[in-house]
VEXSE-914226 format. One record per residue (C-alpha): residue in three letters; x negated, y, z; residue number from 1. Coordinates in nm, 3 decimals, decimal comma, always signed. Layout:
N
<site r="ALA" px="X" py="Y" pz="Z" k="NUM"/>
...
***
This chain:
90
<site r="MET" px="-15,952" py="+9,842" pz="+9,523" k="1"/>
<site r="ALA" px="-15,738" py="+9,540" pz="+9,580" k="2"/>
<site r="PHE" px="-15,452" py="+9,407" pz="+9,341" k="3"/>
<site r="ASP" px="-15,125" py="+9,236" pz="+9,384" k="4"/>
<site r="LEU" px="-14,898" py="+9,005" pz="+9,274" k="5"/>
<site r="ASN" px="-14,603" py="+8,919" pz="+9,403" k="6"/>
<site r="PHE" px="-14,270" py="+8,735" pz="+9,221" k="7"/>
<site r="LEU" px="-13,927" py="+8,643" pz="+9,432" k="8"/>
<site r="ASN" px="-13,736" py="+8,390" pz="+9,262" k="9"/>
<site r="LEU" px="-13,983" py="+8,323" pz="+8,927" k="10"/>
<site r="LEU" px="-13,728" py="+8,119" pz="+8,733" k="11"/>
<site r="ASP" px="-13,446" py="+8,352" pz="+8,823" k="12"/>
<site r="GLN" px="-13,245" py="+8,055" pz="+8,982" k="13"/>
<site r="ASP" px="-12,860" py="+8,121" pz="+9,044" k="14"/>
<site r="THR" px="-12,906" py="+7,884" pz="+9,318" k="15"/>
<site r="VAL" px="-12,555" py="+7,915" pz="+9,573" k="16"/>
<site r="THR" px="-12,650" py="+8,043" pz="+9,917" k="17"/>
<site r="GLY" px="-12,298" py="+8,041" pz="+10,077" k="18"/>
<site r="VAL" px="-11,958" py="+7,977" pz="+10,024" k="19"/>
<site r="TYR" px="-11,622" py="+8,115" pz="+10,136" k="20"/>
<site r="PRO" px="-11,558" py="+8,040" pz="+10,480" k="21"/>
<site r="THR" px="-11,191" py="+8,099" pz="+10,560" k="22"/>
<site r="LEU" px="-10,990" py="+7,801" pz="+10,490" k="23"/>
<site r="ASN" px="-10,649" py="+8,037" pz="+10,591" k="24"/>
<site r="THR" px="-10,645" py="+8,393" pz="+10,649" k="25"/>
<site r="THR" px="-10,180" py="+8,415" pz="+10,699" k="26"/>
<site r="VAL" px="-10,277" py="+8,267" pz="+11,068" k="27"/>
<site r="GLY" px="-10,371" py="+8,571" pz="+11,297" k="28"/>
<site r="ARG" px="-10,178" py="+8,732" pz="+11,628" k="29"/>
<site r="PRO" px="-9,883" py="+8,886" pz="+11,522" k="30"/>
<site r="SER" px="-9,835" py="+9,264" pz="+11,592" k="31"/>
<site r="ALA" px="-9,632" py="+9,395" pz="+11,867" k="32"/>
<site r="ALA" px="-9,339" py="+9,535" pz="+11,610" k="33"/>
<site r="GLY" px="-9,384" py="+9,250" pz="+11,449" k="34"/>
<site r="LEU" px="-9,214" py="+8,992" pz="+11,760" k="35"/>
<site r="GLY" px="-8,973" py="+9,327" pz="+11,881" k="36"/>
<site r="LEU" px="-9,200" py="+9,487" pz="+12,127" k="37"/>
<site r="SER" px="-9,352" py="+9,813" pz="+12,304" k="38"/>
<site r="ASP" px="-9,728" py="+9,781" pz="+12,303" k="39"/>
<site r="ARG" px="-9,765" py="+9,762" pz="+12,679" k="40"/>
<site r="ASP" px="-9,470" py="+9,461" pz="+12,652" k="41"/>
<site r="TYR" px="-9,725" py="+9,337" pz="+12,397" k="42"/>
<site r="ALA" px="-10,028" py="+9,326" pz="+12,627" k="43"/>
<site r="ASN" px="-9,928" py="+9,225" pz="+12,900" k="44"/>
<site r="GLY" px="-9,710" py="+8,917" pz="+12,731" k="45"/>
<site r="TYR" px="-10,120" py="+8,855" pz="+12,598" k="46"/>
<site r="THR" px="-10,283" py="+8,890" pz="+12,954" k="47"/>
<site r="SER" px="-9,968" py="+8,694" pz="+13,141" k="48"/>
<site r="GLY" px="-9,873" py="+8,435" pz="+12,869" k="49"/>
<site r="ALA" px="-9,554" py="+8,486" pz="+12,889" k="50"/>
<site r="LEU" px="-9,571" py="+8,557" pz="+12,456" k="51"/>
<site r="LEU" px="-9,759" py="+8,212" pz="+12,448" k="52"/>
<site r="GLN" px="-9,448" py="+8,051" pz="+12,280" k="53"/>
<site r="THR" px="-9,323" py="+8,287" pz="+12,089" k="54"/>
<site r="ILE" px="-9,673" py="+8,364" pz="+11,945" k="55"/>
<site r="LEU" px="-9,659" py="+7,946" pz="+11,845" k="56"/>
<site r="THR" px="-9,296" py="+7,940" pz="+11,756" k="57"/>
<site r="ARG" px="-9,430" py="+8,227" pz="+11,458" k="58"/>
<site r="ILE" px="-9,766" py="+8,031" pz="+11,375" k="59"/>
<site r="ALA" px="-9,581" py="+7,695" pz="+11,360" k="60"/>
<site r="ALA" px="-9,368" py="+7,895" pz="+11,125" k="61"/>
<site r="SER" px="-9,506" py="+8,023" pz="+10,894" k="62"/>
<site r="PRO" px="-9,622" py="+7,927" pz="+10,580" k="63"/>
<site r="ASP" px="-9,925" py="+7,738" pz="+10,548" k="64"/>
<site r="ARG" px="-10,110" py="+7,870" pz="+10,217" k="65"/>
<site r="PRO" px="-10,416" py="+7,813" pz="+10,164" k="66"/>
<site r="ASP" px="-10,667" py="+8,071" pz="+10,043" k="67"/>
<site r="ILE" px="-10,804" py="+7,938" pz="+9,686" k="68"/>
<site r="ARG" px="-11,094" py="+8,071" pz="+9,739" k="69"/>
<site r="TYR" px="-11,174" py="+7,823" pz="+10,017" k="70"/>
<site r="GLY" px="-11,503" py="+7,594" pz="+9,960" k="71"/>
<site r="LEU" px="-11,552" py="+7,861" pz="+9,638" k="72"/>
<site r="PRO" px="-11,939" py="+7,991" pz="+9,609" k="73"/>
<site r="GLN" px="-11,945" py="+8,350" pz="+9,715" k="74"/>
<site r="LEU" px="-12,338" py="+8,413" pz="+9,825" k="75"/>
<site r="TYR" px="-12,601" py="+8,391" pz="+9,517" k="76"/>
<site r="GLN" px="-12,996" py="+8,346" pz="+9,485" k="77"/>
<site r="SER" px="-13,092" py="+8,737" pz="+9,438" k="78"/>
<site r="PRO" px="-13,218" py="+8,847" pz="+9,115" k="79"/>
<site r="ARG" px="-13,596" py="+8,707" pz="+8,964" k="80"/>
<site r="VAL" px="-13,862" py="+9,073" pz="+9,117" k="81"/>
<site r="VAL" px="-14,181" py="+9,142" pz="+9,036" k="82"/>
<site r="ARG" px="-14,360" py="+9,308" pz="+9,241" k="83"/>
<site r="PHE" px="-14,759" py="+9,534" pz="+9,108" k="84"/>
<site r="GLY" px="-14,916" py="+9,618" pz="+9,395" k="85"/>
<site r="MET" px="-15,266" py="+9,832" pz="+9,400" k="86"/>
<site r="ARG" px="-15,438" py="+9,908" pz="+9,750" k="87"/>
<site r="PHE" px="-15,755" py="+10,109" pz="+9,793" k="88"/>
<site r="LEU" px="-16,013" py="+9,981" pz="+10,054" k="89"/>
<site r="PHE" px="-16,291" py="+10,203" pz="+10,244" k="90"/>
***
């Protein structure tokens, strides 16, 4: 018979393991409706590069709104875990 005792995060520290990585959530791909185009023209404009200037103009015109969560702690170390085990060896 064997007994096991396993501790994870013995001192129950709330150590930060990750921070919020996104600086600006407003910049993204504009929709076809937002540019006043049909879905077909929108897709063709992307593949041919015809919409490049329109998209760059829209991105430049949108206000730069940094996300207030940027750089703040997002992930923490797991809480304390204690495991007891017993095995029969034969």
